[in-house]
N, C-alpha and C positions, 0 to 999 in steps of 0.2 A: 503491500499499499503505500503510497506518494505521503510525503511527509512538506510538497511544497504546496501552500493554500493559496490560493484566490480570493477568498471573501473576507475580508477584513474588516468586515461590521465587528462592532464590540461585545463580548461576550453579556449576555444580559441578567440578573439575578433571578429572574422569576424561570430563567431557559435551563432545561437540564440537556446537557451534549450526550445525543446517545445514550442516554438512560446514566448519565453519571453528573454528581457535583461536584461544585467546584470549589476549594480549601485555599483561602492563601492568608498567610502572614506578612508582618513586615520587619524588616530591620533598618533602622534609618540610623545614618552618621550624620549628626547636624555639626559644624566647626564653630565653634563658642567664639563671640568678636572679642576676645580679650587681645590686649596688646603684643602679650607676650605666650608665651608655651607655655604647657600645665605643668613644666618640673624645673625650668631654665627662664633667665632673663631672656633669651633670643627671641627675634622679631618676629610675625606670624605676617608680615604682607605679603601677597599675592604679587606674583611677578619676578621679583630681584630673579639676580643671574644663580646659578645653581651653587648651592654649596655656599654663598657668600649670608644666609642666615643660621647657620648650623654651629652651636658651640663648643664648649669641651663636655657638656651632658647631655647635650643631645647626640655626639658623635660616640659616646660612651667610651669613653675615655678614661685609664684607669687613676681611682681615686677620686672621682667625683660621685656627688651624690643627690639623688633629687629631691626637692623642696616645691611643695604644695603650691598653685596660683591660687589667692584667694576669689579673684575673680570671677576663674571657673566653677570656683564651687558655687558663689551666689546664683552665677545665670542657671547652675544646674537644679536649685529651690525654686526658682522664678519658674523656669519649665513644672516644676512637679507641681507649683500653687498654682499656674494656669490652670492644670487639667487634673484638679482635685486627687493628687497623688499622697502617699504618708510618705513624709521627708525622713529618710532614716535617721536615728540623735546618734548611732555610732556606725558604722560603715568602716571596708578595707579594702586595700588595694591588692592586687593580685596582679603575678609576674603569666601571663601567657606565650610559653617557650612553644616555639616555631621557627625553621631556619629559613630566613630568606635574603638576598644579598640588599636588599634597602631596609634592613632591621635591624644596626649596629651590634646592642645588647645581645641578638639572640634570644631577645622575648621581648616582650609588648605589656607594659604596665596600663591595667584595666582592673576592671572590678567584676569578681564574680558571685561568690554566697551570699556578701549581704550589700547589694549597690544601693548608692546613696537617694534614688524614688523609686519608690515601691507603689504597682497599681496606681489607679488612674483608669480614666479615657478619653477617647477623640469624641466628640460630636459632632455632624456634617449633615448636610442635607444632600440626598440624592434623587435631581428632580423635586418635586414637593415630599417624598418622604422624608424622613427622620430618621437616621440612622448612627448608632454609637459602637465603636473597638473601641475594646477591653486593650490596657496598657499591662506588659508584663513588667514593665521597671524600666528606666535609664538609668544608665553607669556613665561614669567619667572614665576617659582610658585617651591615650595619645594615640596620634596617629605615625605612620610610618612613613618612610620616604620613598623615592619615587623611581622606577628604572627605567630609563632613556633609551628607546631602540634606536639607534639608526641604522637602520635596511641598509641606506646605499654605499655605508662601507662596510655593513657587516659587524657593527661593535654596540654594545650596551655599557651605555654609563649611568651611574647610579648619582640623584639631586639627592642630597638630604637636606633640605631645605623646610621642607615638612613633618621630618621628622619632630615628636614630641608639639605636633599642633593640637591642641585640645581638643576634644570631642565627645558631645553625650550621643553613647551609642541609644536608641530609643526601639525598645522591642514589645508588638504586640501580639495577642493573643490569634490564634487563629479565627478569624471570626468573619475575613469579607469572601464573600461566594462571586466575585466576578470580579474583572479587569475593572469596568466602567467602579464600580464600589471601590476598589484599591485605588485606582488615581483620586477618585473625589475625597479619599480618606488622604493621601497624600498632599491633596492640594490646600487641605483642615490644617494637618499637617506644618505645612510649610507656613502658610500664614499665621497659628501660632507662634513660631517660632523667630518670624523676622519682625511680626508685633510687639512682639515682648523686647526684640532687639537684643536676643543673648547670638542671633545665626544671622548673616545677610542673604542666606537663602540661595546663591549666585553655584548653580546646579553645573552650569557649563565650569565653573572654575573648581567645581567640587568641592561645594561648601556643604554641598545636602546632596550626602549621595545614598538612596534607598537601592537595597538591595530585597526584595520580592522572594518568599517562599510557596511554592506553588506545591498542588497535588488534586487528587482529583480521586472520587470515591462513589461507588453505589449511596445512594439515598439511605441513612440508619445504619450505614458500615463504620467500622472504626477509620481514624486516620488513614490515606494512601501514603505512597512513601512520597517525600518531597523534594521538587528541586530546588536550587536556590538561585536567580536569576540578580550576578553581581552587577553594581553601579548603573544606574538605569538614570541617566545623567537629563532624562526630559519626560514631561508628562506622557507626553505624546508617544516615543517610545517605549515607558512604560506599557501603555495601553498595547500597542502592539506586540510588545514582547511576551507579555500574558496570555494574548489571546494565541497567539502562536503556541505559546508553550503548553497549552490545555487543549490544542487539536494535538499536537505531537503524543500528546502524555495518552490520550486518548485512546490515538492510533493504537501505539504502540499493544496498549492492553487488549484493544480487539485484534490485535494478530496476535494476540498470545506469548505476548513479551513482556519481563516482569521490568518493571520502572526501578533503575539504579540511583541511590541519591546519590547525587552530585553538586558542584558548582559548574555554573552555565555562564556561559555570556552571549551578549545580542549583537546581532550583527545588523545596523539600521540602510544598508545597502541593501542585502539578502533579505532581509525582513524575515531572519531563523536566530533559533540561538543553539550553543555547538557548545559539548562539553567542557570542562576547562579542565578539572579534576574531580578524583572523587570527594565527595561533602564528608568533612572533618566533623568530629563529638567532642565534646566539648573534655572528656577522657580523653582524647588522642592531645590534648595542649598540656598537660601535665600542671592544670594550675597549680603555684602555691603561693601564700602569701608573703606580700616581699618586706623582707627583712629590713631594708632601708626605711621604709614610710610608716611612720605608726595612725592606728586608728585616726577616721577622719571621725572628727566630734563636732555636731552642730546643734547649739544649745536651744532650744527653743525661742527665747529671744532673737536671735539672728532671724529666725525663719521670720518672727511677726517685723522683725523691722522692714526684713527685704518685703513682707507680703502691703507694707503701707505704704513701700516709695513705689511698688509696682503701676506701671500704666493700665487706665480701665481697660479691662479685657476684653475682645470683642464679644466674646458671647453674654456680656453684660451689659456691653454697652448696647446690641441686638437685642434686649428684655427693657433696655430704659429708653430704647425706639419706640418699641411697643405701645410703648407705658405710658408715657410722654409725647410721643408725635402721633400716634393713632395710626402706626402702620404696620401691616399684616405681620406675621410673620418670617413669612420667604420676600417683602421687600425687607425688612430690617437685616435678614442675613445677608443677603445683598448686597446692598448698603456698607455693611462693615466686611465685607471679604476684604478690603483694603484700607488700610490707616490713615492715608490720604483721601480717598474716596469719601470715608464716613467723616473728617473734618472739613472737605468742600460742601458736603450737606450740610453740615451745623451750621459753616457758616452763612450759609445762603438760607437756607429756614429760619435763624434766627433773625436775620433782614428782612423778610418778606411776611413771616407766619404760616406760609403755605406748605409744610410738609410733604406731604403727599402730591402735591403737582410738583414742588422741584424736585423728589425723589425721583417720578415719571420722565421728568426731563433727563435727571442726569444715568438712569437706567437706561434711556430708549435713545433719544436723541444724539445725546453728547458719548454715549458709550457707542453708538454706534460708528461717528465721526471717528472718535482714537481709533477702534477696532479698523479702519480703513488705512488708518497713521500706523499701527502696530505701535500704538503710544499709550501712555499711561495719564492719568489724570493728571501731572504734573506739568505735562504738554498743551493742555488744553489753555486755550487761548483766550478763552472766557473765563473772568473773576466771578467768585460767588456772588458780587455786589450785582454785576449784569446781570446775571442768572438770576438773581432775586429780583429785581428790580423788572426784568421780562417777562415773570409770571408773577409779577404784582400788577404787570400793565392787561397780562389776561384775566385774572380774578375780576379786577374792576369794568371789563366788559372794554378798554380802550381795542383792544387789536383778536382775532381770533387767533385760535391756536395755527389757522394757515398763513398769515402774516407772522406770527411769529417766530414759523421756522424762516423767513425772507427776514428777520430781524437778527435771526441767529447765523444766517449765510452772510451778513454783510459783517458781523461782529468776529465773525469766525476768521476772516480776512483782514479786515480791521478792528481790532481790537481795542484802538484807541480810543473809536465812535461809543455816544452812547444812544442808548436805549429808544429814548423820548426823540433825541435829533435824528434818527433812524428812521424811524414810526411817520414825524413828522416831513420828512427830504422826499420819504417813497410814496407818500399819502397811505398810510396806511391803516389808519384809524377807521374804528367798525362805523355804520349811519346810528347815530344817536336822537336822531331826529323824527321822534314816533308819526308825526304826521306825513313826514316826505316814504316812511318805510311803510307806512298804511294807505299811499296812494299806490305804491309799489304796488303791493298786495291786493290791493283792489283788482288793478288793471292786469295782475296775471289771475285771478280767479275771474275775472271778464272774458280774458284770454284763452282758457280752460276747459271749458263748460262740461267736456267729458272726463275729465280728474277729478272735476269738484262731486259729479253724480256717483263716480266708484267709491271716490271715499263717502259718501253719504249712505252707499248700499252695504258700507263695510269692509270695502278693501284699502285697508292702511294702510297698503305700499304706496298707492294714489298718491300718499301725503307728502313724500318722498319727490316725487314728481313735480310737485307745485312748490318744494323749499327750493328744487333746483333752478325753477327760472325765476325763483324771484331774487336769490344768489346773481342769476346771471343780470337780472336786469339792475343790481346796486353795482354791480363789477368788482361782487365778491363782499362788500363791506357792510354788508347788511349782519346783524347779531343776529345768529345762529336762533340763541334761545327767544329774543321776540319775535325773529320770522314765527316759529313755532307757535307760542301765545295768538297772536294774532291769528295765522291762520284757523287754531283751533276755535277762537273765540267767533271769529265770520263763519265759521261751518258745521257750527253747534245749531 
């Protein structure tokens, strides 16, 4: 059976593929936003020349000892508080032993038996459905270096700039049942760590790296053998890789072959995964407590101080938007997907007092235009104050929604303009003279006796035809609400 797939549609949560259920768990490495490494004072800035940001501790030179970075611990505490985890008052560091050229010590300092963050959950929406993925743990560890393969000269070099960079590894329970759900979880996790500022979230630079453990099983059966897809560095590739792996495993089982536990890589050029090595278990790493690092003790007072100093969390902000602004859960969640968008929304709303209209314009017209530019809200040429004024002119009946789009067109290319000046210059004001509007309505009713008769006979769609004629007669300047009210009054 072929393992090349033409169908690239995502596997949905409600679908059993050839009678199999999908089971997915995640391990995510979030690089913490400290200026120095987790056990040394070497810098962590991205893009430096190879081996220029590795000190004696990172190089594991004889006699060097690790010293814990307090900032890394505080960021771990922040994450735990953000996802409702238990912060361990006492946790320990262990040596994870394996041999690889980019690991100078021959072991990685990590946490095993007692991690700093325990439990918790990440909640998110998949479409209109609210989902929750349980977390097993989040533990502190150091990153390894990087092997640089120079294929054109047939050599490999080692860059130890990343060695010792602080990571928070976030591990989930196997709670996800589709690639779409897995990507939604990863996006929400990405939002959380960037929102609270513990990670810059740059997937291309490796600051936010996701590994997906994928298996399939018959409904009601125990877990199948998992394969771990390593280093997924975009949400698009994440979904493609998981979907391919799901179908590959099902085809293997359908052909009577057993799945072997393995670590695999995804090739975005071919859209396929391939086995890299046999998957290791914890016992293979021979963990033991690191004798150079004492237990990490976190006093309750430290946790409470971090809690007080934390920014408002997105889920709490969404709840506030529902409570204070009367938004739906879906709209509030959408507007808090990004901290800058939420701030933009609040600034505009507090100016004009129209949260629903402001939200609709941000999620609709402004979002559409930014998407075409492949840009975020920081690139929006329209200020919150200008949007508030535009919404205010719609609300007070000065302009219609259609005219507002024309104003937005001008502001988008000439952001120094003002809403009122554009309305005046383009003659976009709605007709406010009741007498003039009534004259147009009377003329349209007299000219369209068939539509009048159809409406009075019960065909409500005939009203739309009359409204269209009136808008045409007013050159689009009539207030649609006034038009409907006048028509209903005269046709009663």
